[in-house]
LUMBA-971869 format. One record per residue (C-alpha): x, y, z. Coordinates in pm, whole numbers. Last residue first. Layout:
N
{{X,Y,Z}}
...
This chain:
112
{{-9904,-14310,8427}}
{{-10215,-14334,8209}}
{{-10273,-13957,8211}}
{{-9905,-13892,8135}}
{{-9915,-14140,7846}}
{{-10222,-13964,7702}}
{{-10056,-13625,7751}}
{{-9749,-13741,7560}}
{{-9959,-13880,7277}}
{{-10147,-13549,7244}}
{{-9826,-13346,7273}}
{{-9644,-13552,7009}}
{{-9942,-13543,6773}}
{{-9970,-13165,6820}}
{{-9598,-13122,6749}}
{{-9628,-13339,6437}}
{{-9927,-13135,6318}}
{{-9732,-12810,6365}}
{{-9428,-12959,6188}}
{{-9640,-13036,5886}}
{{-9684,-13396,5776}}
{{-9524,-13523,5455}}
{{-9414,-13849,5621}}
{{-9039,-13859,5554}}
{{-8978,-13485,5512}}
{{-9188,-13385,5809}}
{{-9032,-13666,6014}}
{{-8680,-13541,5934}}
{{-8778,-13181,6017}}
{{-8934,-13294,6346}}
{{-8617,-13482,6443}}
{{-8408,-13176,6348}}
{{-8632,-12966,6575}}
{{-8571,-13217,6853}}
{{-8194,-13198,6796}}
{{-8207,-12817,6821}}
{{-8369,-12840,7162}}
{{-8707,-12675,7186}}
{{-8836,-12322,7239}}
{{-9197,-12260,7147}}
{{-9364,-11957,6997}}
{{-9735,-12018,6973}}
{{-9982,-11987,6688}}
{{-10325,-12084,6817}}
{{-10528,-12374,6683}}
{{-10895,-12347,6764}}
{{-11116,-12642,6851}}
{{-11487,-12594,6777}}
{{-11529,-12907,6564}}
{{-11271,-13124,6739}}
{{-10963,-13198,6532}}
{{-10933,-13555,6414}}
{{-10605,-13708,6515}}
{{-10358,-13811,6247}}
{{-10223,-14155,6327}}
{{-9923,-14250,6115}}
{{-9883,-14619,6040}}
{{-9536,-14744,5950}}
{{-9403,-14636,6284}}
{{-9395,-14290,6433}}
{{-9215,-14245,6762}}
{{-9256,-13935,6974}}
{{-9068,-13948,7307}}
{{-8830,-13663,7221}}
{{-9125,-13464,7088}}
{{-9310,-13512,7417}}
{{-8995,-13416,7611}}
{{-8957,-13093,7409}}
{{-9326,-13011,7466}}
{{-9278,-13063,7841}}
{{-8963,-12850,7835}}
{{-9143,-12571,7651}}
{{-9437,-12581,7894}}
{{-9192,-12536,8179}}
{{-9116,-12819,8418}}
{{-9153,-12884,8791}}
{{-9464,-13092,8738}}
{{-9820,-13078,8873}}
{{-9970,-12733,8924}}
{{-9829,-12471,8687}}
{{-9663,-12695,8427}}
{{-9946,-12949,8428}}
{{-10208,-12674,8394}}
{{-10015,-12502,8116}}
{{-9979,-12831,7928}}
{{-10354,-12889,7965}}
{{-10429,-12542,7827}}
{{-10192,-12606,7536}}
{{-10370,-12929,7446}}
{{-10711,-12762,7472}}
{{-10601,-12473,7247}}
{{-10457,-12688,6969}}
{{-10103,-12579,6892}}
{{-9992,-12388,6583}}
{{-9616,-12359,6562}}
{{-9364,-12074,6582}}
{{-9005,-12176,6643}}
{{-8735,-12077,6891}}
{{-8424,-12294,6896}}
{{-8232,-12434,7192}}
{{-7861,-12511,7154}}
{{-7738,-12814,7345}}
{{-7598,-12900,7684}}
{{-7633,-13271,7756}}
{{-7974,-13374,7884}}
{{-8046,-13431,8253}}
{{-8193,-13724,8447}}
{{-7878,-13928,8385}}
{{-7694,-13701,8629}}
{{-7898,-13835,8921}}
{{-7809,-14196,8846}}
{{-8081,-14432,8726}}
């Protein structure tokens, strides 16, 4: 991979409000502060970019005491379009899709 292939083309970033599970957000904050040279927004954007939903959609069960907190996130416009398309196709809210993307992204990060 060439150095310039590690970067995305310039694109508009959009600010959206979504509800993110507290434990997922705390883990993103920890990774951003201590492990990777990336902001929480860029990690979320990368998780959404990596999200693939096949014929079976896995909705994760929320833990009993888990609280979702409304957060303002900034993601690339193309990633928001991807979420909108998935919302329309699968009938799943954007907040749930973002949480699925983060959860799957964190699982892959843990395995890697």
